[in-house]
C-alpha positions as CSV (number, residue, x, y, z in Angstrom):
1,M,29.0,35.9,18.1
2,P,25.5,34.2,18.3
3,W,23.5,35.8,21.2
4,R,23.2,32.4,23.2
5,L,26.9,32.4,23.6
6,R,26.9,36.3,24.3
7,F,24.3,35.5,26.9
8,A,26.4,32.6,28.6
9,K,29.6,34.7,28.5
10,R,27.9,37.5,30.4
11,S,26.2,35.3,32.8
12,S,29.6,33.7,33.6
13,T,31.3,36.9,34.1
14,R,28.6,38.1,36.5
15,A,28.8,35.0,38.5
16,A,32.5,35.4,38.9
17,A,32.1,39.1,40.0
18,L,29.6,38.1,42.5
19,V,31.8,35.2,43.9
20,G,34.7,37.7,44.3
21,V,32.4,40.2,46.3
22,V,31.3,37.2,48.6
23,A,34.9,36.3,49.0
24,L,36.0,39.8,49.6
25,G,33.5,40.5,52.2
26,A,34.4,37.3,53.9
27,I,38.2,38.5,53.9
28,V,37.3,41.7,55.5
29,S,35.3,40.2,58.2
30,V,38.0,37.8,59.0
31,V,40.5,40.6,59.3
32,G,38.0,42.9,61.4
33,L,37.9,40.0,64.0
34,A,41.6,39.5,63.8
35,L,41.9,43.3,64.6
36,S,39.2,43.0,67.4
37,S,37.3,45.9,65.0
38,S,33.6,45.1,65.3
39,G,32.6,47.7,62.9
40,L,35.1,46.3,60.0
41,A,33.9,42.7,60.8
42,F,30.1,43.6,60.5
43,A,30.8,45.4,57.3
44,G,32.7,42.6,55.9
45,L,29.8,40.3,56.9
46,A,27.2,42.6,55.4
47,V,29.0,42.7,52.4
48,A,29.5,39.0,52.2
49,I,25.7,38.3,52.9
50,L,24.9,41.1,50.2
51,G,27.1,39.2,47.7
52,A,25.8,35.9,48.6
53,G,22.0,37.2,48.1
54,S,23.0,38.7,44.9
55,F,24.5,35.6,43.6
56,A,21.6,33.6,44.7
57,L,19.4,36.0,42.8
58,H,21.5,35.9,39.7
59,L,21.4,32.0,39.6
60,I,17.6,32.3,39.6
61,V,17.4,34.8,37.0
62,T,20.1,32.9,35.1
63,E,18.3,29.7,35.2
64,R,14.9,31.2,34.2
65,R,16.6,32.7,31.2
66,R,18.0,29.5,30.4
67,H,14.6,27.9,30.6
68,E,13.1,30.6,28.4
69,T,15.8,30.0,25.8
70,A,15.2,26.5,25.8
71,E,11.4,27.0,25.3
72,G,12.1,29.4,22.6
73,E,14.5,26.9,20.7
74,L,11.7,24.1,21.5
75,E,9.0,26.1,19.9
76,A,11.2,27.1,17.0
77,L,12.0,23.4,16.4
78,V,8.2,22.6,16.6
79,E,7.3,25.2,14.1
80,S,9.9,24.0,11.9
81,L,8.6,20.4,12.0
82,G,5.1,21.7,11.4
83,R,6.1,23.5,8.2
84,I,8.1,20.3,7.0
85,A,5.0,18.3,7.4
86,E,3.3,20.6,5.1
87,G,5.2,19.1,2.1
88,L,2.9,17.6,-0.5
89,D,5.6,15.3,-1.9
90,P,9.1,13.9,-1.0
91,D,10.9,16.7,-2.8
92,Q,9.0,19.4,-1.2
93,V,9.5,17.7,2.2
94,L,13.4,17.9,1.7
95,E,13.2,21.6,0.6
96,H,11.4,22.7,3.7
97,T,13.9,20.8,5.7
98,L,16.9,22.8,4.1
99,R,15.0,25.9,4.6
100,E,14.1,25.3,8.4
101,A,17.7,24.0,9.1
102,R,19.1,27.4,7.6
103,D,17.0,29.4,9.8
104,L,17.3,27.3,13.1
105,F,21.1,27.1,12.9
106,G,22.4,29.8,10.7
107,A,24.3,27.4,8.7
108,K,24.5,26.5,5.0
109,A,22.4,23.6,4.7
110,S,22.5,21.0,1.8
111,L,21.6,17.5,1.0
112,L,24.1,14.8,0.4
113,A,23.2,11.3,-1.4
114,R,23.7,8.2,0.3
115,D,27.2,7.6,-1.1
116,D,28.4,11.3,-1.2
117,T,31.3,12.6,1.0
118,P,31.2,15.8,3.1
119,R,32.2,18.9,1.3
120,S,33.9,20.3,4.4
121,D,35.9,19.0,7.2
122,T,33.9,21.3,9.8
123,A,30.6,20.2,8.6
124,A,28.0,18.4,10.5
125,L,26.5,15.6,8.9
126,V,23.0,14.2,10.3
127,P,21.8,11.2,8.6
128,L,18.3,10.8,6.9
129,N,17.2,7.2,7.7
130,I,13.8,5.4,6.4
131,R,13.4,2.1,8.4
132,H,17.1,1.6,9.3
133,E,18.0,2.5,5.5
134,R,20.2,5.6,5.0
135,I,18.8,7.5,2.0
136,G,21.0,10.7,2.4
137,A,22.3,13.2,4.9
138,L,21.6,16.6,5.9
139,Q,25.1,18.6,5.8
140,L,25.2,22.0,7.9
141,V,28.1,24.2,7.5
142,R,29.1,27.4,9.3
143,A,32.2,29.0,10.8
144,R,31.4,28.0,14.3
145,P,30.8,24.1,14.7
146,L,27.5,23.0,16.1
147,D,27.6,22.2,19.7
148,R,25.9,19.2,21.4
149,E,22.5,20.6,21.7
150,E,22.3,21.9,18.3
151,I,23.3,18.5,16.9
152,A,20.5,16.7,19.0
153,R,18.1,19.3,17.6
154,A,19.3,18.7,14.0
155,T,19.2,15.0,14.4
156,L,15.5,15.4,15.5
157,L,14.8,17.5,12.6
158,A,16.3,15.0,10.1
159,D,14.5,12.2,11.8
160,F,11.3,14.0,11.4
161,A,11.8,14.9,7.8
162,S,12.8,11.1,7.0
163,R,9.5,10.1,8.5
164,A,7.8,12.9,6.6
165,V,9.5,11.5,3.4
166,E,8.5,8.2,4.1
167,N,4.8,9.1,4.8
168,S,4.7,11.1,1.8
169,R,5.9,8.1,-0.3
170,L,3.4,5.7,1.3
171,L,0.5,8.3,0.6
172,A,1.5,8.5,-3.1
173,E,1.7,4.6,-3.4
174,A,-1.8,4.4,-1.4
175,Q,-3.3,6.9,-3.9
176,V,-2.0,4.8,-6.9
177,R,-3.4,1.7,-5.5
178,E,-6.7,3.3,-4.5
179,A,-6.9,4.7,-8.3
180,E,-6.0,1.2,-9.5
181,R,-8.4,-0.5,-7.1
182,A,-11.1,1.9,-8.3
183,R,-10.2,1.1,-12.1
184,L,-10.5,-2.6,-11.3
185,S,-13.7,-2.4,-9.6
186,D,-15.3,-0.6,-12.7
187,Q,-13.7,-3.2,-15.0
188,L,-15.2,-5.8,-12.7
189,V,-18.6,-4.2,-12.8
190,I,-18.3,-4.0,-16.5
191,A,-17.1,-7.4,-17.0
192,E,-20.0,-8.9,-14.8
193,Q,-22.7,-6.8,-16.8
194,E,-21.2,-8.2,-20.2
195,E,-21.1,-11.8,-18.6
196,R,-24.8,-11.5,-17.5
197,R,-25.6,-9.9,-21.0
198,R,-23.9,-12.9,-23.0
199,L,-25.5,-15.6,-20.7
200,A,-28.9,-14.1,-21.2
201,L,-28.3,-13.7,-25.1
202,F,-26.8,-17.5,-25.0
203,L,-30.0,-18.8,-23.1
204,H,-32.4,-16.9,-25.1
205,D,-30.9,-17.9,-28.6
206,G,-30.0,-21.5,-27.5
207,P,-31.7,-23.5,-24.7
208,V,-34.9,-21.3,-24.8
209,Q,-35.4,-21.5,-28.4
210,S,-34.6,-25.3,-28.5
211,L,-37.3,-25.8,-25.5
212,A,-39.8,-23.9,-27.5
213,G,-39.1,-26.0,-30.5
214,I,-39.4,-29.0,-28.5
215,S,-42.8,-27.7,-27.2
216,L,-44.1,-27.3,-30.5
217,M,-42.8,-30.8,-31.7
218,L,-44.7,-32.3,-28.8
219,D,-47.8,-30.6,-29.5
220,A,-47.5,-32.0,-33.0
221,V,-46.9,-35.6,-31.6
222,V,-50.2,-35.1,-29.5
223,E,-52.3,-34.1,-32.6
224,S,-50.7,-37.0,-34.8
225,L,-51.5,-39.5,-32.0
226,A,-55.2,-38.0,-31.8
227,A,-55.4,-38.5,-35.7
228,D,-53.9,-41.9,-35.2
229,R,-50.6,-41.2,-37.3
230,R,-48.5,-43.2,-35.1
231,D,-45.7,-43.3,-37.6
232,E,-45.5,-39.5,-38.2
233,A,-45.9,-39.0,-34.0
234,D,-42.9,-41.5,-33.8
235,Q,-40.8,-39.6,-36.0
236,V,-41.6,-36.2,-34.6
237,L,-41.2,-37.6,-31.1
238,R,-37.8,-39.0,-31.8
239,S,-36.6,-35.7,-33.4
240,A,-37.7,-33.9,-30.2
241,L,-36.0,-36.3,-28.2
242,E,-32.8,-35.6,-29.8
243,R,-33.1,-31.8,-29.7
244,H,-33.8,-32.3,-25.9
245,R,-30.5,-34.1,-25.4
246,D,-28.9,-31.3,-27.4
247,T,-30.2,-28.8,-25.1
248,I,-29.0,-30.7,-22.1
249,R,-25.7,-31.0,-23.5
250,S,-25.4,-27.3,-24.2
251,L,-26.6,-26.4,-20.6
252,R,-24.2,-28.9,-19.1
253,D,-21.3,-27.2,-21.1
254,L,-22.3,-23.8,-19.9
255,S,-22.4,-25.0,-16.5
256,F,-19.1,-26.3,-16.7
257,N,-17.5,-23.4,-18.3
258,I,-18.8,-21.2,-15.7
259,E,-17.4,-23.2,-12.8
260,P,-17.0,-26.9,-13.2
261,V,-18.5,-29.1,-10.4
262,V,-15.2,-31.0,-10.3
263,L,-13.4,-28.0,-9.5
264,R,-15.4,-27.5,-6.4
265,D,-15.8,-31.1,-5.3
266,Q,-12.4,-32.7,-6.3
267,G,-10.0,-29.7,-6.6
268,F,-7.8,-28.0,-9.0
269,T,-5.6,-30.8,-10.7
270,P,-8.8,-32.9,-11.5
271,A,-10.5,-30.0,-12.9
272,V,-7.7,-28.9,-15.2
273,R,-7.4,-32.6,-16.2
274,A,-10.9,-33.0,-17.0
275,F,-10.9,-29.9,-19.1
276,A,-7.7,-31.0,-21.1
277,D,-9.4,-34.4,-21.7
278,Q,-12.4,-32.8,-23.1
279,V,-10.4,-30.3,-25.3
280,G,-7.8,-33.2,-26.2
281,L,-10.5,-35.4,-27.3
282,S,-12.7,-33.1,-29.1
283,N,-9.9,-31.5,-31.3
284,G,-7.4,-34.3,-31.4
285,I,-5.0,-32.4,-29.5
286,Q,-2.1,-33.6,-27.1
287,I,-2.2,-31.8,-23.6
288,D,0.8,-31.7,-21.4
289,L,-0.2,-31.0,-17.8
290,D,2.1,-30.3,-14.7
291,V,-0.4,-28.3,-12.4
292,E,-0.3,-30.3,-9.0
293,A,1.4,-27.2,-7.5
294,G,-2.2,-25.4,-7.9
295,E,-3.5,-27.5,-5.2
296,S,-1.9,-25.3,-2.5
297,L,-4.1,-22.1,-3.8
298,A,-6.7,-20.4,-2.0
299,E,-10.1,-20.8,-3.4
300,N,-10.5,-17.5,-5.2
301,A,-7.1,-18.2,-6.9
302,R,-8.1,-21.5,-8.0
303,V,-11.1,-20.5,-9.8
304,G,-9.4,-17.4,-11.1
305,L,-6.3,-19.4,-12.5
306,Y,-8.8,-21.9,-13.9
307,Q,-10.6,-19.5,-15.9
308,I,-7.5,-18.1,-17.2
309,I,-6.3,-21.5,-18.3
310,R,-9.4,-22.1,-19.9
311,E,-9.6,-18.9,-21.9
312,S,-6.0,-19.2,-23.0
313,V,-6.5,-22.6,-24.4
314,N,-9.5,-21.5,-26.3
315,Q,-7.5,-18.5,-27.6
316,A,-5.0,-21.1,-29.0
317,L,-7.6,-23.2,-30.6
318,R,-9.4,-20.0,-32.3
319,R,-6.0,-18.6,-33.6
320,G,-5.5,-22.1,-35.5
321,P,-5.3,-25.8,-34.8
322,P,-2.3,-26.5,-32.3
323,T,-1.0,-30.2,-32.3
324,R,0.1,-29.8,-28.7
325,I,-0.5,-27.5,-25.7
326,S,1.5,-27.5,-22.4
327,I,0.0,-26.2,-19.1
328,G,2.4,-25.7,-16.3
329,V,1.9,-24.4,-12.6
330,T,5.0,-23.9,-10.3
331,L,5.5,-22.2,-7.0
332,G,8.5,-19.7,-6.5
333,D,10.8,-19.5,-3.6
334,D,8.8,-16.5,-2.2
335,G,5.6,-18.1,-2.6
336,S,4.4,-16.6,-5.9
337,V,2.6,-19.0,-8.3
338,E,3.7,-18.9,-12.1
339,T,1.4,-20.4,-14.6
340,V,2.6,-21.1,-18.2
341,I,0.3,-22.0,-21.2
342,S,2.3,-22.6,-24.3
343,D,0.9,-24.0,-27.7
344,D,2.6,-24.7,-31.1
345,G,-0.2,-23.3,-33.2
346,A,-0.3,-20.0,-35.0
347,G,1.0,-16.9,-33.5
348,E,-1.0,-14.5,-31.8
349,R,-0.5,-10.9,-33.3
350,R,-3.4,-9.1,-31.5
351,R,-2.7,-8.1,-28.1
352,A,-6.3,-7.5,-27.5
353,S,-7.1,-10.9,-27.7
354,Y,-5.7,-11.6,-24.2
355,D,-7.7,-8.7,-22.6
356,E,-10.0,-11.1,-20.7
357,V,-7.0,-13.0,-19.5
358,E,-5.2,-9.7,-18.3
359,E,-8.5,-8.7,-16.6
360,R,-8.8,-11.8,-14.6
361,A,-5.0,-11.6,-13.7
362,R,-5.5,-8.1,-12.3
363,T,-8.5,-9.2,-10.3
364,L,-5.9,-11.7,-8.5
365,S,-3.3,-8.7,-8.4
366,G,-1.3,-10.7,-10.9
367,H,0.2,-9.7,-14.3
368,V,0.3,-11.3,-17.6
369,E,3.2,-11.7,-20.2
370,V,2.3,-13.0,-23.8
371,E,5.4,-14.0,-25.8
372,A,6.2,-16.0,-29.0
373,G,6.5,-19.6,-28.1
374,Q,9.8,-21.7,-29.0
375,D,7.8,-23.8,-31.5
376,G,6.2,-20.8,-33.4
377,G,3.1,-20.8,-31.2
378,T,2.4,-18.5,-28.2
379,E,3.4,-18.6,-24.6
380,V,1.1,-17.0,-21.9
381,R,2.9,-16.4,-18.5
382,V,0.7,-15.5,-15.6
383,T,2.3,-14.8,-12.4
384,L,0.4,-14.2,-9.0
385,P,2.1,-12.8,-5.9
386,S,2.2,-14.8,-2.8
387,Y,-0.4,-12.8,-0.7
388,A,-3.0,-13.2,-3.5
389,A,-2.3,-16.7,-4.3
390,H,-2.4,-18.1,-0.8
391,R,-4.7,-15.9,1.3
């Protein structure tokens, strides 16, 4: 028999005995009064008073011991909760919970899955819930069923274990997200460095060299005019003017590719339409558009999605001359945004060709799927979650 039950049984036995002493003293006192025996009456009264005092003292001592017992049980429960919280992962948390349940209740403790049935008719089942969703149950089995107080403590233990499991899972997810964020941050820094390097190389080898050549050609024009060779000066000046126009055109294309003015001033749909018109006229390609849903996107999502579309179309042009390209943007019921760029050109076999597209999608918390198109080309599907598309 557990010590708590033995203590309760002894306490009730002593209380009954003291009550009997008080009753006996009262009876003796009444009998003494009836017999007109003052000695017997006083003796009975003394016994009754002594019994009543002893009973009062017993109640005080018993209540104090009960408080001490409750404090001990509470301290044991708190220590158990602390040991459970030391678990590093959900499995360790549940293992600590089983061990502490065995120590606290002297019972066989086991974990049941959400759909498992109890293994004993006398087992006490305490549910394990995370955000009102049952993930399992703590089963306690022993010869004597758990009383109400023990069930309450077991429920508290299970609730704490459930919260510890949830916190452990959230911590693991946060660590994964933090590692992913650090990786994306490093990739973004590298991409920015490569972009700056590419721009510097383009400007040095392109516009800067063209302007230097134009400067030399203008020097030659000045010398020709000084020597009164007007026909030669006119010819060189015309060549310099043509090269100057080519330089302006290349700088305009560079500015458009970085971020077109029409995207900032007019919106997503006009920017994509302007890009499609330029590509279609330059390459003789039919481009079908259905991108009006992109107008509801946040600014960062619009810019990122435009760059993804531009890079995917350029990939299609580099693989082989397609005759038709389709670009569609749709909104999902959950607020997500799906963009599909498909072509009928040569199929893409190199997955690495879409690394830049995937990198841009990851900066928007999206993901990319590249599949073979129905017409033998390639279909690029980019999905952005709602919180990233509309924030």
